[in-house]
Backbone atoms as SQL, in Angstrom:
CREATE TABLE atoms (id INTEGER PRIMARY KEY, chain TEXT, resi INTEGER, resn TEXT, atom TEXT, x REAL, y REAL, z REAL);
INSERT INTO atoms VALUES
  (1, 'A', 1, 'UNK', 'N', 44.510, -173.210, -41.790),
  (2, 'A', 1, 'UNK', 'CA', 45.253, -172.284, -42.095),
  (3, 'A', 1, 'UNK', 'C', 46.764, -172.562, -41.726),
  (4, 'A', 2, 'UNK', 'N', 47.646, -172.365, -42.763),
  (5, 'A', 2, 'UNK', 'CA', 48.845, -172.566, -42.651),
  (6, 'A', 2, 'UNK', 'C', 49.677, -171.586, -42.200),
  (7, 'A', 3, 'UNK', 'N', 50.320, -171.699, -41.139),
  (8, 'A', 3, 'UNK', 'CA', 51.121, -170.684, -40.140),
  (9, 'A', 3, 'UNK', 'C', 52.439, -170.483, -40.682),
  (10, 'A', 4, 'UNK', 'N', 52.805, -171.178, -41.729),
  (11, 'A', 4, 'UNK', 'CA', 54.291, -171.258, -42.040),
  (12, 'A', 4, 'UNK', 'C', 54.686, -170.226, -42.942),
  (13, 'A', 5, 'UNK', 'N', 55.577, -169.353, -42.743),
  (14, 'A', 5, 'UNK', 'CA', 55.821, -168.285, -43.616),
  (15, 'A', 5, 'UNK', 'C', 57.326, -168.738, -44.473),
  (16, 'A', 6, 'UNK', 'N', 57.474, -168.298, -45.594),
  (17, 'A', 6, 'UNK', 'CA', 58.579, -168.543, -46.492),
  (18, 'A', 6, 'UNK', 'C', 59.409, -167.368, -46.294),
  (19, 'A', 7, 'UNK', 'N', 60.530, -167.429, -45.911),
  (20, 'A', 7, 'UNK', 'CA', 61.461, -166.558, -46.075),
  (21, 'A', 7, 'UNK', 'C', 62.606, -166.498, -47.049),
  (22, 'A', 8, 'UNK', 'N', 62.937, -165.482, -47.949),
  (23, 'A', 8, 'UNK', 'CA', 63.836, -165.725, -48.811),
  (24, 'A', 8, 'UNK', 'C', 65.156, -165.169, -48.314),
  (25, 'A', 9, 'UNK', 'N', 66.494, -165.920, -48.517),
  (26, 'A', 9, 'UNK', 'CA', 67.496, -165.408, -48.477),
  (27, 'A', 9, 'UNK', 'C', 68.221, -164.857, -49.376),
  (28, 'A', 10, 'UNK', 'N', 67.405, -164.592, -50.641),
  (29, 'A', 10, 'UNK', 'CA', 67.931, -163.910, -51.704),
  (30, 'A', 10, 'UNK', 'C', 67.831, -162.452, -51.715),
  (31, 'A', 11, 'UNK', 'N', 69.088, -161.765, -51.819),
  (32, 'A', 11, 'UNK', 'CA', 68.766, -160.154, -51.571),
  (33, 'A', 11, 'UNK', 'C', 67.894, -159.618, -52.549),
  (34, 'A', 12, 'UNK', 'N', 67.022, -158.708, -52.049),
  (35, 'A', 12, 'UNK', 'CA', 66.133, -157.862, -52.977),
  (36, 'A', 12, 'UNK', 'C', 67.089, -156.713, -53.677),
  (37, 'A', 13, 'UNK', 'N', 66.635, -157.028, -55.224),
  (38, 'A', 13, 'UNK', 'CA', 67.433, -155.928, -55.934),
  (39, 'A', 13, 'UNK', 'C', 66.624, -154.654, -55.775),
  (40, 'A', 14, 'UNK', 'N', 67.822, -153.689, -55.773),
  (41, 'A', 14, 'UNK', 'CA', 67.288, -152.428, -55.687),
  (42, 'A', 14, 'UNK', 'C', 66.707, -151.713, -57.020),
  (43, 'A', 15, 'UNK', 'N', 65.790, -150.800, -56.936),
  (44, 'A', 15, 'UNK', 'CA', 65.192, -149.928, -58.134),
  (45, 'A', 15, 'UNK', 'C', 66.426, -149.481, -58.937),
  (46, 'A', 16, 'UNK', 'N', 66.215, -149.352, -60.062),
  (47, 'A', 16, 'UNK', 'CA', 67.350, -148.464, -60.935),
  (48, 'A', 16, 'UNK', 'C', 67.612, -147.323, -60.296),
  (49, 'A', 17, 'UNK', 'N', 68.777, -146.914, -60.373),
  (50, 'A', 17, 'UNK', 'CA', 69.218, -145.518, -59.786),
  (51, 'A', 17, 'UNK', 'C', 69.391, -145.457, -58.249),
  (52, 'A', 18, 'UNK', 'N', 69.191, -146.544, -57.701),
  (53, 'A', 18, 'UNK', 'CA', 69.321, -146.494, -56.283),
  (54, 'A', 18, 'UNK', 'C', 70.118, -147.280, -55.424),
  (55, 'A', 19, 'UNK', 'N', 70.681, -146.959, -54.386),
  (56, 'A', 19, 'UNK', 'CA', 71.888, -147.617, -53.739),
  (57, 'A', 19, 'UNK', 'C', 71.154, -148.919, -53.140),
  (58, 'A', 20, 'UNK', 'N', 71.882, -150.096, -53.011),
  (59, 'A', 20, 'UNK', 'CA', 71.350, -151.493, -52.500),
  (60, 'A', 20, 'UNK', 'C', 71.370, -151.090, -51.043),
  (61, 'A', 21, 'UNK', 'N', 70.514, -151.786, -50.493),
  (62, 'A', 21, 'UNK', 'CA', 70.276, -151.509, -48.748),
  (63, 'A', 21, 'UNK', 'C', 71.401, -152.291, -47.939),
  (64, 'A', 22, 'UNK', 'N', 71.911, -151.531, -47.077),
  (65, 'A', 22, 'UNK', 'CA', 73.053, -152.158, -46.227),
  (66, 'A', 22, 'UNK', 'C', 72.482, -152.878, -45.115),
  (67, 'A', 23, 'UNK', 'N', 73.020, -153.977, -44.810),
  (68, 'A', 23, 'UNK', 'CA', 72.344, -154.893, -43.776),
  (69, 'A', 23, 'UNK', 'C', 73.617, -154.999, -42.610),
  (70, 'A', 24, 'UNK', 'N', 73.220, -154.685, -41.323),
  (71, 'A', 24, 'UNK', 'CA', 74.104, -154.637, -40.321),
  (72, 'A', 24, 'UNK', 'C', 73.683, -155.498, -39.111),
  (73, 'A', 25, 'UNK', 'N', 74.506, -156.438, -38.541),
  (74, 'A', 25, 'UNK', 'CA', 73.976, -157.122, -37.449),
  (75, 'A', 25, 'UNK', 'C', 73.931, -156.256, -36.300),
  (76, 'A', 26, 'UNK', 'N', 72.982, -156.383, -35.629),
  (77, 'A', 26, 'UNK', 'CA', 72.783, -155.606, -34.385),
  (78, 'A', 26, 'UNK', 'C', 73.969, -155.731, -33.340),
  (79, 'A', 27, 'UNK', 'N', 74.541, -156.806, -33.152),
  (80, 'A', 27, 'UNK', 'CA', 75.374, -157.273, -32.199),
  (81, 'A', 27, 'UNK', 'C', 76.628, -156.423, -32.614),
  (82, 'A', 28, 'UNK', 'N', 77.040, -156.324, -33.810),
  (83, 'A', 28, 'UNK', 'CA', 78.046, -155.389, -34.321),
  (84, 'A', 28, 'UNK', 'C', 77.869, -154.019, -34.216),
  (85, 'A', 29, 'UNK', 'N', 76.549, -153.525, -34.240),
  (86, 'A', 29, 'UNK', 'CA', 76.099, -152.100, -34.218),
  (87, 'A', 29, 'UNK', 'C', 76.224, -151.658, -32.716),
  (88, 'A', 30, 'UNK', 'N', 75.616, -152.511, -31.738),
  (89, 'A', 30, 'UNK', 'CA', 75.722, -152.177, -30.444),
  (90, 'A', 30, 'UNK', 'C', 76.848, -152.351, -29.764),
  (91, 'A', 31, 'UNK', 'N', 77.622, -153.472, -30.244),
  (92, 'A', 31, 'UNK', 'CA', 79.169, -153.570, -29.717),
  (93, 'A', 31, 'UNK', 'C', 79.111, -153.920, -28.011),
  (94, 'A', 32, 'UNK', 'N', 78.086, -154.556, -27.604),
  (95, 'A', 32, 'UNK', 'CA', 78.136, -154.986, -26.240),
  (96, 'A', 32, 'UNK', 'C', 77.125, -153.964, -25.519),
  (97, 'A', 33, 'UNK', 'N', 76.809, -152.919, -25.959),
  (98, 'A', 33, 'UNK', 'CA', 76.026, -151.864, -25.292),
  (99, 'A', 33, 'UNK', 'C', 74.331, -152.151, -25.342),
  (100, 'A', 34, 'UNK', 'N', 73.788, -151.557, -24.534),
  (101, 'A', 34, 'UNK', 'CA', 72.214, -151.668, -24.739),
  (102, 'A', 34, 'UNK', 'C', 71.478, -150.694, -25.323),
  (103, 'A', 35, 'UNK', 'N', 72.373, -149.505, -25.930),
  (104, 'A', 35, 'UNK', 'CA', 71.722, -148.513, -26.564),
  (105, 'A', 35, 'UNK', 'C', 72.795, -147.585, -27.251),
  (106, 'A', 36, 'UNK', 'N', 72.481, -146.756, -28.140),
  (107, 'A', 36, 'UNK', 'CA', 73.304, -146.087, -29.041),
  (108, 'A', 36, 'UNK', 'C', 72.608, -144.906, -29.465),
  (109, 'A', 37, 'UNK', 'N', 73.228, -143.844, -29.705),
  (110, 'A', 37, 'UNK', 'CA', 72.575, -142.471, -30.122),
  (111, 'A', 37, 'UNK', 'C', 72.813, -142.309, -31.623),
  (112, 'A', 38, 'UNK', 'N', 71.816, -141.942, -32.344),
  (113, 'A', 38, 'UNK', 'CA', 72.006, -141.776, -33.872),
  (114, 'A', 38, 'UNK', 'C', 71.403, -140.190, -34.051),
  (115, 'A', 39, 'UNK', 'N', 72.520, -139.562, -34.657),
  (116, 'A', 39, 'UNK', 'CA', 72.308, -138.039, -35.157),
  (117, 'A', 39, 'UNK', 'C', 71.668, -138.082, -36.506),
  (118, 'A', 40, 'UNK', 'N', 70.508, -137.479, -36.716),
  (119, 'A', 40, 'UNK', 'CA', 69.773, -137.372, -37.924),
  (120, 'A', 40, 'UNK', 'C', 69.314, -136.136, -38.389),
  (121, 'A', 41, 'UNK', 'N', 69.774, -135.261, -39.208),
  (122, 'A', 41, 'UNK', 'CA', 69.495, -133.908, -39.399),
  (123, 'A', 41, 'UNK', 'C', 69.405, -133.143, -38.177),
  (124, 'A', 42, 'UNK', 'N', 70.317, -132.940, -37.403),
  (125, 'A', 42, 'UNK', 'CA', 70.321, -132.195, -36.345),
  (126, 'A', 42, 'UNK', 'C', 69.687, -132.610, -34.878),
  (127, 'A', 43, 'UNK', 'N', 68.950, -133.712, -35.306),
  (128, 'A', 43, 'UNK', 'CA', 68.160, -134.269, -33.967),
  (129, 'A', 43, 'UNK', 'C', 68.824, -135.609, -33.435),
  (130, 'A', 44, 'UNK', 'N', 68.864, -135.780, -32.315),
  (131, 'A', 44, 'UNK', 'CA', 69.418, -137.095, -31.587),
  (132, 'A', 44, 'UNK', 'C', 68.415, -138.084, -31.504),
  (133, 'A', 45, 'UNK', 'N', 68.601, -139.147, -31.844),
  (134, 'A', 45, 'UNK', 'CA', 67.445, -140.523, -31.579),
  (135, 'A', 45, 'UNK', 'C', 68.308, -141.427, -30.865),
  (136, 'A', 46, 'UNK', 'N', 67.609, -142.323, -29.834),
  (137, 'A', 46, 'UNK', 'CA', 68.220, -143.338, -29.263),
  (138, 'A', 46, 'UNK', 'C', 67.612, -144.303, -29.578),
  (139, 'A', 47, 'UNK', 'N', 68.643, -145.677, -30.026),
  (140, 'A', 47, 'UNK', 'CA', 68.106, -146.939, -30.522),
  (141, 'A', 47, 'UNK', 'C', 68.515, -147.765, -29.377),
  (142, 'A', 48, 'UNK', 'N', 67.465, -148.650, -28.628),
  (143, 'A', 48, 'UNK', 'CA', 67.951, -149.324, -27.671),
  (144, 'A', 48, 'UNK', 'C', 67.243, -150.554, -27.652),
  (145, 'A', 49, 'UNK', 'N', 67.847, -151.736, -27.123),
  (146, 'A', 49, 'UNK', 'CA', 67.459, -153.198, -26.920),
  (147, 'A', 49, 'UNK', 'C', 66.604, -153.284, -25.838),
  (148, 'A', 50, 'UNK', 'N', 65.460, -153.734, -25.795),
  (149, 'A', 50, 'UNK', 'CA', 64.857, -153.835, -24.566),
  (150, 'A', 50, 'UNK', 'C', 64.849, -155.189, -24.064),
  (151, 'A', 51, 'UNK', 'N', 64.142, -155.456, -22.877),
  (152, 'A', 51, 'UNK', 'CA', 64.558, -156.705, -22.217),
  (153, 'A', 51, 'UNK', 'C', 63.994, -158.044, -22.861),
  (154, 'A', 52, 'UNK', 'N', 63.040, -157.873, -23.921),
  (155, 'A', 52, 'UNK', 'CA', 62.516, -158.791, -24.486),
  (156, 'A', 52, 'UNK', 'C', 63.332, -158.908, -25.687),
  (157, 'A', 53, 'UNK', 'N', 64.435, -158.268, -25.895),
  (158, 'A', 53, 'UNK', 'CA', 65.474, -158.245, -27.251),
  (159, 'A', 53, 'UNK', 'C', 64.726, -157.556, -28.381),
  (160, 'A', 54, 'UNK', 'N', 63.845, -156.761, -28.171),
  (161, 'A', 54, 'UNK', 'CA', 63.364, -156.008, -29.427),
  (162, 'A', 54, 'UNK', 'C', 64.074, -154.672, -29.399),
  (163, 'A', 55, 'UNK', 'N', 64.019, -153.994, -30.536),
  (164, 'A', 55, 'UNK', 'CA', 64.547, -152.583, -30.847),
  (165, 'A', 55, 'UNK', 'C', 63.538, -151.611, -30.691),
  (166, 'A', 56, 'UNK', 'N', 63.916, -150.536, -30.037),
  (167, 'A', 56, 'UNK', 'CA', 63.149, -149.151, -29.848),
  (168, 'A', 56, 'UNK', 'C', 63.790, -148.067, -30.182),
  (169, 'A', 57, 'UNK', 'N', 63.260, -147.449, -31.068),
  (170, 'A', 57, 'UNK', 'CA', 63.945, -145.738, -31.463),
  (171, 'A', 57, 'UNK', 'C', 62.943, -144.748, -30.941),
  (172, 'A', 58, 'UNK', 'N', 63.686, -143.969, -30.162),
  (173, 'A', 58, 'UNK', 'CA', 62.964, -142.762, -29.760),
  (174, 'A', 58, 'UNK', 'C', 63.730, -141.425, -29.655),
  (175, 'A', 59, 'UNK', 'N', 62.850, -140.563, -29.597),
  (176, 'A', 59, 'UNK', 'CA', 63.698, -139.057, -29.927),
  (177, 'A', 59, 'UNK', 'C', 63.887, -138.495, -28.467);
C-alpha cells in the first residue's frame, strides 16, 4: 500500500454564484494568543490551540 498523499497547491474553483473561500494563516488569526472568541448568530464560540498544536472549537 502506498501511504503517500498528493496535495495540490492549485486553488479550488468555487461553484458558479458563490464567493471563493478565504484562507487565513492561524498565526495571523491568533496573533500570539492561544485562543480567540468567535461570535456567530448571537452565540460565542472559542477557538483554541491545543498543546499538540491542533485546533479545537467549543461553544
